[in-house]
C-alpha positions as CSV (number, residue, x, y, z in Angstrom):
1,M,-29.9,-15.6,-66.6
2,P,-29.6,-12.8,-64.2
3,E,-26.4,-10.7,-64.1
4,K,-25.6,-11.9,-60.5
5,D,-27.1,-15.1,-59.2
6,D,-27.4,-15.1,-55.4
7,R,-28.7,-18.7,-55.0
8,G,-27.0,-20.7,-52.3
9,Y,-27.8,-22.7,-49.2
10,E,-28.5,-21.2,-45.9
11,L,-28.0,-23.0,-42.6
12,G,-29.0,-20.5,-40.0
13,S,-26.3,-17.8,-40.1
14,V,-24.1,-19.8,-42.5
15,N,-24.9,-18.9,-46.1
16,L,-23.0,-20.9,-48.8
17,Q,-23.2,-19.0,-52.1
18,M,-22.3,-21.3,-54.9
19,G,-21.0,-18.6,-57.3
20,L,-23.5,-19.8,-59.9
21,E,-22.7,-17.1,-62.4
22,N,-19.7,-19.3,-63.2
23,E,-20.7,-23.0,-62.9
24,N,-17.1,-24.2,-63.1
25,V,-16.1,-22.1,-60.1
26,A,-19.1,-23.5,-58.1
27,Y,-18.2,-27.1,-58.7
28,A,-14.4,-26.5,-58.2
29,N,-15.2,-25.1,-54.8
30,L,-17.7,-27.8,-53.9
31,K,-15.4,-29.8,-51.7
32,K,-14.7,-26.7,-49.6
33,Y,-18.4,-26.1,-49.1
34,L,-19.0,-29.8,-48.2
35,D,-16.1,-29.7,-45.7
36,V,-17.7,-26.6,-44.1
37,L,-20.9,-28.6,-43.6
38,G,-19.0,-31.3,-41.8
39,D,-17.6,-28.7,-39.4
40,V,-21.0,-27.0,-38.9
41,I,-23.5,-29.9,-38.7
42,T,-23.4,-32.8,-36.4
43,V,-25.5,-35.9,-36.9
44,K,-26.2,-38.3,-34.0
45,L,-28.0,-41.7,-34.1
46,D,-29.4,-42.1,-30.5
47,S,-26.4,-40.7,-28.6
48,T,-23.6,-41.6,-31.0
49,I,-22.1,-39.1,-33.4
50,I,-22.3,-40.5,-37.0
51,P,-19.6,-39.5,-39.4
52,V,-21.4,-38.4,-42.6
53,T,-20.2,-37.6,-46.1
54,Y,-22.2,-35.0,-48.0
55,I,-22.9,-35.1,-51.7
56,M,-24.5,-32.5,-53.8
57,G,-27.9,-33.5,-55.2
58,H,-31.0,-32.2,-56.9
59,N,-34.6,-32.5,-55.9
60,H,-37.5,-33.2,-58.3
61,K,-37.7,-29.4,-59.0
62,N,-34.0,-29.5,-60.0
63,Q,-33.0,-27.4,-57.0
64,R,-29.5,-28.1,-55.6
65,G,-29.0,-29.3,-52.1
66,Y,-26.8,-31.5,-49.9
67,E,-27.6,-35.0,-48.9
68,T,-26.1,-38.0,-47.2
69,V,-27.0,-41.6,-46.6
70,L,-26.9,-43.4,-43.3
71,D,-26.1,-47.1,-43.2
72,L,-28.4,-48.7,-40.6
73,K,-27.5,-52.4,-41.1
74,D,-25.6,-52.7,-37.8
75,Q,-28.3,-51.0,-35.8
76,D,-30.6,-52.8,-33.4
77,R,-34.2,-53.3,-34.4
78,G,-36.6,-50.9,-32.8
79,A,-36.9,-47.3,-31.8
80,H,-34.1,-44.8,-32.5
81,V,-33.7,-41.0,-32.7
82,L,-31.8,-39.2,-35.4
83,S,-30.6,-35.8,-34.0
84,I,-29.1,-33.0,-36.1
85,T,-27.4,-30.0,-34.6
86,R,-25.5,-27.1,-36.0
87,K,-23.0,-24.6,-34.8
88,R,-24.0,-20.9,-34.8
89,I,-21.9,-17.8,-34.3
90,R,-23.4,-15.4,-31.7
91,R,-21.3,-12.3,-31.2
92,D,-18.0,-13.7,-30.0
93,S,-19.0,-17.2,-29.2
94,I,-20.0,-20.4,-31.0
95,R,-23.2,-22.1,-29.8
96,T,-24.7,-25.4,-30.8
97,T,-28.4,-25.4,-31.6
98,D,-30.9,-28.2,-32.4
99,V,-32.0,-28.4,-36.0
100,A,-34.1,-31.6,-35.8
101,K,-34.9,-34.7,-33.7
102,I,-36.4,-37.4,-35.8
103,P,-37.8,-40.5,-34.1
104,F,-38.0,-43.6,-36.2
105,W,-38.3,-47.3,-35.9
106,Y,-35.9,-49.6,-37.7
107,Y,-37.2,-53.1,-38.7
108,P,-34.9,-54.5,-41.4
109,D,-37.1,-57.5,-42.2
């Protein structure tokens, strides 16, 4: 293991270092990191902001990341757009920029 591990998650200019040289510190501070994501990232379904709860997960390569699950059971059938934006600090102001717009069709049957 390297002396200092700089792994973390980068969301534009927001870099969340997990302090992985001490796993206990990383997990103890996880709630703080996840709260920051809620302040920085906005998720909309069509034009409605969706409150999301982030959890820490691992992909098939055992890399850490953040994920959430959206409940679509009360959504109408048909076409929708999932939009993700993030806040970005530019000099002395905060701007919101688009991260992704994902069109999808919901057919629960």
